N, CA, C and O atoms as a GROMACS GRO file, in nm:
protein
  504
    1MET      N    1  -2.127   6.907   3.628
    1MET     CA    2  -2.190   6.789   3.682
    1MET      C    3  -2.098   6.669   3.661
    1MET      O    4  -2.055   6.641   3.549
    2MET      N    5  -2.069   6.601   3.768
    2MET     CA    6  -1.980   6.485   3.764
    2MET      C    7  -2.062   6.357   3.768
    2MET      O    8  -2.161   6.347   3.841
    3THR      N    9  -2.019   6.260   3.689
    3THR     CA   10  -2.085   6.130   3.690
    3THR      C   11  -1.981   6.023   3.719
    3THR      O   12  -1.863   6.037   3.685
    4ASP      N   13  -2.027   5.919   3.780
    4ASP     CA   14  -1.936   5.806   3.804
    4ASP      C   15  -1.934   5.720   3.678
    4ASP      O   16  -2.039   5.683   3.624
    5GLU      N   17  -1.815   5.689   3.633
    5GLU     CA   18  -1.801   5.604   3.513
    5GLU      C   19  -1.750   5.468   3.554
    5GLU      O   20  -1.666   5.455   3.643
    6GLN      N   21  -1.801   5.370   3.489
    6GLN     CA   22  -1.750   5.234   3.509
    6GLN      C   23  -1.686   5.191   3.378
    6GLN      O   24  -1.744   5.205   3.271
    7VAL      N   25  -1.568   5.138   3.389
    7VAL     CA   26  -1.494   5.092   3.271
    7VAL      C   27  -1.488   4.940   3.277
    7VAL      O   28  -1.448   4.882   3.377
    8PHE      N   29  -1.529   4.877   3.168
    8PHE     CA   30  -1.526   4.732   3.159
    8PHE      C   31  -1.424   4.692   3.055
    8PHE      O   32  -1.422   4.744   2.944
    9ALA      N   33  -1.339   4.599   3.092
    9ALA     CA   34  -1.241   4.546   2.996
    9ALA      C   35  -1.309   4.435   2.917
    9ALA      O   36  -1.372   4.346   2.975
   10VAL      N   37  -1.296   4.441   2.786
   10VAL     CA   38  -1.356   4.340   2.700
   10VAL      C   39  -1.247   4.242   2.660
   10VAL      O   40  -1.146   4.279   2.600
   11LYS      N   41  -1.270   4.116   2.695
   11LYS     CA   42  -1.175   4.012   2.657
   11LYS      C   43  -1.204   3.966   2.515
   11LYS      O   44  -1.315   3.981   2.465
   12ASP      N   45  -1.100   3.911   2.452
   12ASP     CA   46  -1.121   3.851   2.320
   12ASP      C   47  -1.214   3.733   2.336
   12ASP      O   48  -1.208   3.662   2.436
   13PRO      N   49  -1.301   3.710   2.237
   13PRO     CA   50  -1.390   3.594   2.246
   13PRO      C   51  -1.307   3.466   2.241
   13PRO      O   52  -1.203   3.463   2.175
   14PRO      N   53  -1.352   3.360   2.308
   14PRO     CA   54  -1.275   3.235   2.307
   14PRO      C   55  -1.271   3.174   2.167
   14PRO      O   56  -1.366   3.187   2.090
   15VAL      N   57  -1.162   3.110   2.136
   15VAL     CA   58  -1.148   3.040   2.009
   15VAL      C   59  -1.226   2.911   2.018
   15VAL      O   60  -1.216   2.839   2.117
   16ARG      N   61  -1.304   2.881   1.914
   16ARG     CA   62  -1.386   2.761   1.913
   16ARG      C   63  -1.298   2.637   1.926
   16ARG      O   64  -1.202   2.619   1.850
   17GLY      N   65  -1.330   2.551   2.022
   17GLY     CA   66  -1.257   2.428   2.041
   17GLY      C   67  -1.132   2.444   2.126
   17GLY      O   68  -1.060   2.346   2.147
   18TYR      N   69  -1.105   2.564   2.175
   18TYR     CA   70  -0.986   2.587   2.255
   18TYR      C   71  -1.026   2.609   2.400
   18TYR      O   72  -1.113   2.692   2.428
   19ASP      N   73  -0.964   2.536   2.490
   19ASP     CA   74  -0.988   2.553   2.632
   19ASP      C   75  -0.855   2.583   2.698
   19ASP      O   76  -0.767   2.496   2.701
   20PRO      N   77  -0.838   2.705   2.751
   20PRO     CA   78  -0.708   2.740   2.808
   20PRO      C   79  -0.670   2.655   2.928
   20PRO      O   80  -0.553   2.650   2.966
   21ALA      N   81  -0.767   2.587   2.990
   21ALA     CA   82  -0.738   2.502   3.105
   21ALA      C   83  -0.678   2.368   3.064
   21ALA      O   84  -0.622   2.297   3.148
   22VAL      N   85  -0.691   2.332   2.937
   22VAL     CA   86  -0.641   2.204   2.888
   22VAL      C   87  -0.503   2.225   2.827
   22VAL      O   88  -0.488   2.310   2.739
   23PRO      N   89  -0.402   2.150   2.874
   23PRO     CA   90  -0.269   2.165   2.814
   23PRO      C   91  -0.272   2.132   2.666
   23PRO      O   92  -0.336   2.035   2.624
   24GLN      N   93  -0.203   2.213   2.586
   24GLN     CA   94  -0.203   2.194   2.441
   24GLN      C   95  -0.085   2.108   2.400
   24GLN      O   96   0.020   2.111   2.464
   25SER      N   97  -0.102   2.033   2.294
   25SER     CA   98   0.003   1.945   2.244
   25SER      C   99   0.006   1.957   2.093
   25SER      O  100  -0.096   1.983   2.029
   26SER      N  101   0.123   1.937   2.036
   26SER     CA  102   0.134   1.938   1.891
   26SER      C  103   0.100   1.802   1.831
   26SER      O  104   0.088   1.787   1.710
   27GLU      N  105   0.084   1.702   1.918
   27GLU     CA  106   0.048   1.568   1.871
   27GLU      C  107  -0.099   1.563   1.835
   27GLU      O  108  -0.181   1.626   1.902
   28PRO      N  109  -0.136   1.487   1.729
   28PRO     CA  110  -0.278   1.475   1.695
   28PRO      C  111  -0.353   1.398   1.803
   28PRO      O  112  -0.299   1.306   1.864
   29ARG      N  113  -0.478   1.438   1.824
   29ARG     CA  114  -0.559   1.368   1.923
   29ARG      C  115  -0.597   1.231   1.873
   29ARG      O  116  -0.635   1.214   1.757
   30THR      N  117  -0.587   1.133   1.961
   30THR     CA  118  -0.628   0.998   1.924
   30THR      C  119  -0.763   0.962   1.982
   30THR      O  120  -0.822   0.860   1.943
   31ASP      N  121  -0.815   1.046   2.076
   31ASP     CA  122  -0.943   1.016   2.136
   31ASP      C  123  -1.059   1.083   2.065
   31ASP      O  124  -1.175   1.058   2.097
   32ALA      N  125  -1.029   1.170   1.967
   32ALA     CA  126  -1.134   1.241   1.895
   32ALA      C  127  -1.198   1.148   1.792
   32ALA      O  128  -1.129   1.068   1.730
   33PRO      N  129  -1.330   1.159   1.774
   33PRO     CA  130  -1.394   1.076   1.672
   33PRO      C  131  -1.350   1.118   1.533
   33PRO      O  132  -1.324   1.236   1.507
   34ALA      N  133  -1.341   1.021   1.443
   34ALA     CA  134  -1.303   1.051   1.305
   34ALA      C  135  -1.413   1.129   1.239
   34ALA      O  136  -1.531   1.099   1.256
   35ARG      N  137  -1.375   1.231   1.163
   35ARG     CA  138  -1.473   1.316   1.096
   35ARG      C  139  -1.428   1.345   0.956
   35ARG      O  140  -1.310   1.329   0.922
   36GLY      N  141  -1.521   1.389   0.874
   36GLY     CA  142  -1.488   1.432   0.739
   36GLY      C  143  -1.487   1.317   0.642
   36GLY      O  144  -1.516   1.203   0.678
   37PRO      N  145  -1.454   1.347   0.516
   37PRO     CA  146  -1.462   1.247   0.411
   37PRO      C  147  -1.367   1.131   0.430
   37PRO      O  148  -1.389   1.025   0.371
   38SER      N  149  -1.263   1.147   0.510
   38SER     CA  150  -1.169   1.038   0.527
   38SER      C  151  -1.192   0.962   0.657
   38SER      O  152  -1.103   0.890   0.702
   39ALA      N  153  -1.309   0.976   0.718
   39ALA     CA  154  -1.335   0.914   0.847
   39ALA      C  155  -1.326   0.763   0.839
   39ALA      O  156  -1.272   0.700   0.930
   40GLU      N  157  -1.378   0.704   0.736
   40GLU     CA  158  -1.367   0.560   0.717
   40GLU      C  159  -1.287   0.537   0.591
   40GLU      O  160  -1.328   0.574   0.482
   41ARG      N  161  -1.172   0.476   0.608
   41ARG     CA  162  -1.085   0.454   0.493
   41ARG      C  163  -1.082   0.307   0.456
   41ARG      O  164  -1.099   0.219   0.541
   42SER      N  165  -1.062   0.283   0.330
   42SER     CA  166  -1.045   0.146   0.282
   42SER      C  167  -0.907   0.098   0.322
   42SER      O  168  -0.821   0.178   0.356
   43PRO      N  169  -0.885  -0.033   0.318
   43PRO     CA  170  -0.751  -0.083   0.346
   43PRO      C  171  -0.650  -0.019   0.249
   43PRO      O  172  -0.683   0.009   0.134
   44ILE      N  173  -0.529   0.004   0.298
   44ILE     CA  174  -0.428   0.069   0.215
   44ILE      C  175  -0.379  -0.027   0.108
   44ILE      O  176  -0.342  -0.141   0.137
   45VAL      N  177  -0.379   0.020  -0.013
   45VAL     CA  178  -0.330  -0.057  -0.127
   45VAL      C  179  -0.205   0.011  -0.178
   45VAL      O  180  -0.204   0.132  -0.201
   46ARG      N  181  -0.098  -0.065  -0.196
   46ARG     CA  182   0.027  -0.010  -0.248
   46ARG      C  183   0.034  -0.042  -0.398
   46ARG      O  184  -0.015  -0.145  -0.443
   47TYR      N  185   0.097   0.048  -0.472
   47TYR     CA  186   0.110   0.032  -0.616
   47TYR      C  187   0.256   0.039  -0.656
   47TYR      O  188   0.339   0.092  -0.582
   48ARG      N  189   0.286  -0.013  -0.775
   48ARG     CA  190   0.419  -0.002  -0.836
   48ARG      C  191   0.399   0.021  -0.984
   48ARG      O  192   0.316  -0.044  -1.048
   49CYS      N  193   0.477   0.115  -1.039
   49CYS     CA  194   0.478   0.136  -1.183
   49CYS      C  195   0.590   0.051  -1.240
   49CYS      O  196   0.708   0.074  -1.209
   50THR      N  197   0.555  -0.046  -1.322
   50THR     CA  198   0.657  -0.134  -1.380
   50THR      C  199   0.734  -0.065  -1.492
   50THR      O  200   0.837  -0.115  -1.536
   51ALA      N  201   0.685   0.050  -1.539
   51ALA     CA  202   0.755   0.123  -1.645
   51ALA      C  203   0.874   0.202  -1.590
   51ALA      O  204   0.981   0.205  -1.652
   52CYS      N  205   0.856   0.268  -1.473
   52CYS     CA  206   0.964   0.354  -1.421
   52CYS      C  207   1.011   0.314  -1.281
   52CYS      O  208   1.110   0.369  -1.233
   53GLY      N  209   0.942   0.221  -1.215
   53GLY     CA  210   0.984   0.176  -1.083
   53GLY      C  211   0.924   0.256  -0.967
   53GLY      O  212   0.955   0.227  -0.851
   54ASN      N  213   0.840   0.353  -0.994
   54ASN     CA  214   0.779   0.437  -0.890
   54ASN      C  215   0.701   0.351  -0.790
   54ASN      O  216   0.624   0.263  -0.828
   55LEU      N  217   0.724   0.380  -0.661
   55LEU     CA  218   0.649   0.313  -0.553
   55LEU      C  219   0.573   0.411  -0.466
   55LEU      O  220   0.500   0.369  -0.375
   56THR      N  221   0.587   0.542  -0.491
   56THR     CA  222   0.539   0.638  -0.392
   56THR      C  223   0.435   0.738  -0.439
   56THR      O  224   0.359   0.788  -0.356
   57GLN      N  225   0.427   0.771  -0.568
   57GLN     CA  226   0.338   0.880  -0.609
   57GLN      C  227   0.249   0.836  -0.725
   57GLN      O  228   0.297   0.807  -0.835
   58PHE      N  229   0.118   0.833  -0.697
   58PHE     CA  230   0.020   0.791  -0.798
   58PHE      C  231  -0.101   0.882  -0.791
   58PHE      O  232  -0.139   0.929  -0.684
   59ASP      N  233  -0.161   0.906  -0.904
   59ASP     CA  234  -0.286   0.981  -0.912
   59ASP      C  235  -0.399   0.879  -0.914
   59ASP      O  236  -0.418   0.808  -1.014
   60VAL      N  237  -0.475   0.872  -0.805
   60VAL     CA  238  -0.579   0.771  -0.790
   60VAL      C  239  -0.715   0.840  -0.796
   60VAL      O  240  -0.744   0.931  -0.719
   61THR      N  241  -0.798   0.795  -0.890
   61THR     CA  242  -0.934   0.846  -0.904
   61THR      C  243  -1.028   0.743  -0.844
   61THR      O  244  -1.033   0.628  -0.887
   62THR      N  245  -1.104   0.786  -0.742
   62THR     CA  246  -1.192   0.695  -0.668
   62THR      C  247  -1.334   0.746  -0.673
   62THR      O  248  -1.359   0.866  -0.655
   63LEU      N  249  -1.427   0.657  -0.696
   63LEU     CA  250  -1.569   0.688  -0.688
   63LEU      C  251  -1.619   0.633  -0.554
   63LEU      O  252  -1.611   0.513  -0.529
   64ARG      N  253  -1.670   0.723  -0.469
   64ARG     CA  254  -1.709   0.683  -0.334
   64ARG      C  255  -1.853   0.727  -0.308
   64ARG      O  256  -1.890   0.841  -0.336
   65ARG      N  257  -1.932   0.636  -0.255
   65ARG     CA  258  -2.069   0.667  -0.214
   65ARG      C  259  -2.071   0.655  -0.062
   65ARG      O  260  -2.034   0.552  -0.007
   66SER      N  261  -2.116   0.761   0.006
   66SER     CA  262  -2.112   0.760   0.152
   66SER      C  263  -2.237   0.825   0.210
   66SER      O  264  -2.310   0.898   0.142
   67ARG      N  265  -2.258   0.798   0.338
   67ARG     CA  266  -2.365   0.860   0.414
   67ARG      C  267  -2.299   0.930   0.530
   67ARG      O  268  -2.211   0.873   0.594
   68ALA      N  269  -2.340   1.054   0.559
   68ALA     CA  270  -2.279   1.130   0.668
   68ALA      C  271  -2.382   1.217   0.737
   68ALA      O  272  -2.483   1.256   0.678
   69PHE      N  273  -2.356   1.245   0.862
   69PHE     CA  274  -2.439   1.334   0.942
   69PHE      C  275  -2.381   1.474   0.928
   69PHE      O  276  -2.266   1.498   0.967
   70HIS      N  277  -2.459   1.568   0.874
   70HIS     CA  278  -2.416   1.707   0.858
   70HIS      C  279  -2.475   1.789   0.971
   70HIS      O  280  -2.597   1.797   0.987
   71HIS      N  281  -2.388   1.848   1.050
   71HIS     CA  282  -2.430   1.929   1.163
   71HIS      C  283  -2.391   2.074   1.137
   71HIS      O  284  -2.273   2.108   1.134
   72PHE      N  285  -2.492   2.158   1.118
   72PHE     CA  286  -2.469   2.300   1.096
   72PHE      C  287  -2.485   2.374   1.228
   72PHE      O  288  -2.583   2.354   1.300
   73THR      N  289  -2.389   2.460   1.259
   73THR     CA  290  -2.400   2.541   1.381
   73THR      C  291  -2.496   2.656   1.354
   73THR      O  292  -2.535   2.681   1.240
   74VAL      N  293  -2.533   2.726   1.461
   74VAL     CA  294  -2.620   2.842   1.448
   74VAL      C  295  -2.554   2.946   1.358
   74VAL      O  296  -2.622   3.020   1.287
   75GLY      N  297  -2.420   2.952   1.362
   75GLY     CA  298  -2.346   3.048   1.280
   75GLY      C  299  -2.331   3.003   1.136
   75GLY      O  300  -2.276   3.078   1.054
   76GLY      N  301  -2.378   2.883   1.103
   76GLY     CA  302  -2.372   2.836   0.965
   76GLY      C  303  -2.252   2.751   0.930
   76GLY      O  304  -2.238   2.710   0.815
   77ASP      N  305  -2.163   2.723   1.027
   77ASP     CA  306  -2.048   2.638   1.000
   77ASP      C  307  -2.092   2.493   0.992
   77ASP      O  308  -2.178   2.449   1.068
   78LEU      N  309  -2.034   2.420   0.899
   78LEU     CA  310  -2.067   2.280   0.880
   78LEU      C  311  -1.965   2.191   0.948
   78LEU      O  312  -1.844   2.214   0.936
   79ASP      N  313  -2.012   2.091   1.020
   79ASP     CA  314  -1.928   1.989   1.080
   79ASP      C  315  -1.981   1.855   1.031
   79ASP      O  316  -2.093   1.817   1.066
   80VAL      N  317  -1.902   1.782   0.951
   80VAL     CA  318  -1.944   1.654   0.897
   80VAL      C  319  -1.902   1.545   0.995
   80VAL      O  320  -1.784   1.533   1.028
   81GLU      N  321  -1.997   1.466   1.041
   81GLU     CA  322  -1.973   1.362   1.141
   81GLU      C  323  -2.029   1.230   1.094
   81GLU      O  324  -2.112   1.226   1.002
   82GLU      N  325  -1.985   1.123   1.156
   82GLU     CA  326  -2.038   0.989   1.134
   82GLU      C  327  -2.042   0.952   0.987
   82GLU      O  328  -2.148   0.918   0.934
   83VAL      N  329  -1.928   0.957   0.921
   83VAL     CA  330  -1.920   0.922   0.780
   83VAL      C  331  -1.915   0.771   0.767
   83VAL      O  332  -1.833   0.704   0.830
   84GLU      N  333  -2.004   0.718   0.685
   84GLU     CA  334  -2.008   0.575   0.658
   84GLU      C  335  -1.992   0.554   0.508
   84GLU      O  336  -2.073   0.604   0.429
   85VAL      N  337  -1.887   0.483   0.468
   85VAL     CA  338  -1.864   0.455   0.327
   85VAL      C  339  -1.952   0.338   0.287
   85VAL      O  340  -1.938   0.227   0.340
   86LEU      N  341  -2.043   0.362   0.194
   86LEU     CA  342  -2.136   0.259   0.149
   86LEU      C  343  -2.078   0.178   0.034
   86LEU      O  344  -2.100   0.057   0.026
   87ALA      N  345  -2.005   0.243  -0.054
   87ALA     CA  346  -1.942   0.176  -0.168
   87ALA      C  347  -1.822   0.259  -0.212
   87ALA      O  348  -1.823   0.381  -0.204
   88GLU      N  349  -1.719   0.190  -0.258
   88GLU     CA  350  -1.599   0.259  -0.304
   88GLU      C  351  -1.539   0.180  -0.419
   88GLU      O  352  -1.525   0.058  -0.412
   89GLU      N  353  -1.503   0.251  -0.525
   89GLU     CA  354  -1.446   0.186  -0.642
   89GLU      C  355  -1.332   0.272  -0.697
   89GLU      O  356  -1.350   0.391  -0.723
   90VAL      N  357  -1.215   0.211  -0.713
   90VAL     CA  358  -1.102   0.281  -0.773
   90VAL      C  359  -1.122   0.277  -0.924
   90VAL      O  360  -1.126   0.170  -0.984
   91GLU      N  361  -1.136   0.396  -0.984
   91GLU     CA  362  -1.161   0.404  -1.127
   91GLU      C  363  -1.032   0.397  -1.208
   91GLU      O  364  -1.027   0.332  -1.312
   92SER      N  365  -0.927   0.466  -1.160
   92SER     CA  366  -0.800   0.463  -1.232
   92SER      C  367  -0.684   0.495  -1.139
   92SER      O  368  -0.700   0.567  -1.040
   93VAL      N  369  -0.567   0.439  -1.173
   93VAL     CA  370  -0.443   0.469  -1.103
   93VAL      C  371  -0.340   0.500  -1.209
   93VAL      O  372  -0.313   0.418  -1.297
   94VAL      N  373  -0.281   0.620  -1.202
   94VAL     CA  374  -0.183   0.664  -1.301
   94VAL      C  375  -0.056   0.702  -1.227
   94VAL      O  376  -0.060   0.769  -1.124
   95CYS      N  377   0.057   0.660  -1.281
   95CYS     CA  378   0.186   0.694  -1.223
   95CYS      C  379   0.207   0.845  -1.235
   95CYS      O  380   0.195   0.902  -1.344
   96HIS      N  381   0.239   0.909  -1.124
   96HIS     CA  382   0.258   1.054  -1.124
   96HIS      C  383   0.392   1.092  -1.189
   96HIS      O  384   0.408   1.204  -1.237
   97TRP      N  385   0.487   1.000  -1.191
   97TRP     CA  386   0.618   1.027  -1.249
   97TRP      C  387   0.618   1.021  -1.401
   97TRP      O  388   0.663   1.114  -1.468
   98CYS      N  389   0.567   0.909  -1.456
   98CYS     CA  390   0.577   0.891  -1.602
   98CYS      C  391   0.443   0.905  -1.674
   98CYS      O  392   0.439   0.906  -1.797
   99GLY      N  393   0.332   0.915  -1.598
   99GLY     CA  394   0.203   0.942  -1.659
   99GLY      C  395   0.131   0.822  -1.718
   99GLY      O  396   0.027   0.839  -1.782
  100THR      N  397   0.183   0.703  -1.700
  100THR     CA  398   0.116   0.586  -1.756
  100THR      C  399   0.027   0.519  -1.653
  100THR      O  400   0.058   0.519  -1.534
  101GLY      N  401  -0.083   0.464  -1.698
  101GLY     CA  402  -0.172   0.389  -1.611
  101GLY      C  403  -0.169   0.242  -1.644
  101GLY      O  404  -0.207   0.158  -1.563
  102ASP      N  405  -0.122   0.210  -1.766
  102ASP     CA  406  -0.118   0.071  -1.811
  102ASP      C  407  -0.014  -0.012  -1.738
  102ASP      O  408  -0.027  -0.134  -1.732
  103SER      N  409   0.090   0.052  -1.683
  103SER     CA  410   0.199  -0.021  -1.620
  103SER      C  411   0.191  -0.024  -1.468
  103SER      O  412   0.283  -0.072  -1.403
  104VAL      N  413   0.081   0.026  -1.410
  104VAL     CA  414   0.067   0.029  -1.265
  104VAL      C  415   0.001  -0.101  -1.218
  104VAL      O  416  -0.102  -0.143  -1.270
  105VAL      N  417   0.065  -0.164  -1.118
  105VAL     CA  418   0.012  -0.288  -1.063
  105VAL      C  419  -0.004  -0.273  -0.912
  105VAL      O  420   0.069  -0.198  -0.848
  106GLU      N  421  -0.101  -0.346  -0.855
  106GLU     CA  422  -0.119  -0.350  -0.710
  106GLU      C  423  -0.016  -0.446  -0.652
  106GLU      O  424   0.017  -0.547  -0.714
  107LEU      N  425   0.034  -0.413  -0.534
  107LEU     CA  426   0.132  -0.497  -0.466
  107LEU      C  427   0.070  -0.568  -0.347
  107LEU      O  428  -0.022  -0.517  -0.283
  108ASP      N  429   0.120  -0.687  -0.320
  108ASP     CA  430   0.083  -0.757  -0.198
  108ASP      C  431   0.162  -0.695  -0.083
  108ASP      O  432   0.270  -0.640  -0.106
  109PRO      N  433   0.112  -0.700   0.042
  109PRO     CA  434   0.180  -0.636   0.154
  109PRO      C  435   0.326  -0.676   0.170
  109PRO      O  436   0.407  -0.593   0.212
  110GLY      N  437   0.364  -0.798   0.138
  110GLY     CA  438   0.502  -0.842   0.155
  110GLY      C  439   0.594  -0.806   0.040
  110GLY      O  440   0.713  -0.834   0.047
  111ASP      N  441   0.542  -0.743  -0.066
  111ASP     CA  442   0.622  -0.711  -0.183
  111ASP      C  443   0.712  -0.589  -0.166
  111ASP      O  444   0.810  -0.574  -0.240
  112VAL      N  445   0.682  -0.502  -0.069
  112VAL     CA  446   0.758  -0.379  -0.052
  112VAL      C  447   0.832  -0.385   0.080
  112VAL      O  448   0.769  -0.404   0.184
  113PRO      N  449   0.966  -0.370   0.079
  113PRO     CA  450   1.040  -0.371   0.206
  113PRO      C  451   0.988  -0.262   0.299
  113PRO      O  452   0.969  -0.148   0.259
  114GLY      N  453   0.964  -0.300   0.426
  114GLY     CA  454   0.914  -0.206   0.523
  114GLY      C  455   0.765  -0.218   0.547
  114GLY      O  456   0.714  -0.165   0.646
  115ASP      N  457   0.693  -0.288   0.458
  115ASP     CA  458   0.549  -0.304   0.477
  115ASP      C  459   0.516  -0.405   0.586
  115ASP      O  460   0.412  -0.395   0.651
  116VAL      N  461   0.604  -0.503   0.605
  116VAL     CA  462   0.581  -0.607   0.704
  116VAL      C  463   0.688  -0.592   0.812
  116VAL      O  464   0.807  -0.591   0.780
  117PRO      N  465   0.650  -0.582   0.941
  117PRO     CA  466   0.750  -0.568   1.046
  117PRO      C  467   0.851  -0.682   1.042
  117PRO      O  468   0.814  -0.798   1.026
  118GLY      N  469   0.978  -0.647   1.057
  118GLY     CA  470   1.084  -0.747   1.061
  118GLY      C  471   1.149  -0.776   0.928
  118GLY      O  472   1.242  -0.856   0.922
  119ASP      N  473   1.103  -0.713   0.819
  119ASP     CA  474   1.163  -0.745   0.690
  119ASP      C  475   1.274  -0.650   0.647
  119ASP      O  476   1.331  -0.665   0.539
  120LEU      N  477   1.306  -0.552   0.731
  120LEU     CA  478   1.420  -0.465   0.702
  120LEU      C  479   1.537  -0.502   0.791
  120LEU      O  480   1.516  -0.546   0.904
  121PRO      N  481   1.661  -0.486   0.743
  121PRO     CA  482   1.777  -0.517   0.826
  121PRO      C  483   1.774  -0.434   0.955
  121PRO      O  484   1.754  -0.312   0.951
  122GLY      N  485   1.796  -0.502   1.067
  122GLY     CA  486   1.796  -0.432   1.196
  122GLY      C  487   1.658  -0.417   1.258
  122GLY      O  488   1.648  -0.370   1.371
  123ASP      N  489   1.553  -0.456   1.188
  123ASP     CA  490   1.417  -0.447   1.240
  123ASP      C  491   1.387  -0.575   1.317
  123ASP      O  492   1.375  -0.682   1.258
  124VAL      N  493   1.375  -0.564   1.448
  124VAL     CA  494   1.352  -0.682   1.531
  124VAL      C  495   1.209  -0.688   1.584
  124VAL      O  496   1.180  -0.766   1.675
  125THR      N  497   1.120  -0.608   1.528
  125THR     CA  498   0.981  -0.607   1.578
  125THR      C  499   0.899  -0.720   1.522
  125THR      O  500   0.788  -0.743   1.571
  126GLY      N  501   0.947  -0.790   1.424
  126GLY     CA  502   0.867  -0.892   1.356
  126GLY      C  503   0.868  -1.021   1.416
  126GLY      O  504   0.803  -1.112   1.365
   0.00000   0.00000   0.00000
């Protein structure tokens, strides 16, 4: 007894958030809404360790109180959206190089070369 068989090709399921019709880029999207714990950031504060001269690496402990919309998918994945920082307090700043916190000071924007456009040699944007 012969039967007619039908063969169906099964495609891989689509990757979440991927649309093959949209050209892909390695550049970060600028039109996407900010999400996650860093969605709303405080103004950038620069530090300097007066003990060793470090300008780049500090261990910063921050206490942050925020409100966020948690969206769980049917599959149980969490997507944190609409993060609003209600209060933020820097508890400590310690130099990552020499380990001292007593010698770390906050800098004004003009104190570090490169922080203000036009303050580096050859920089004509200022």
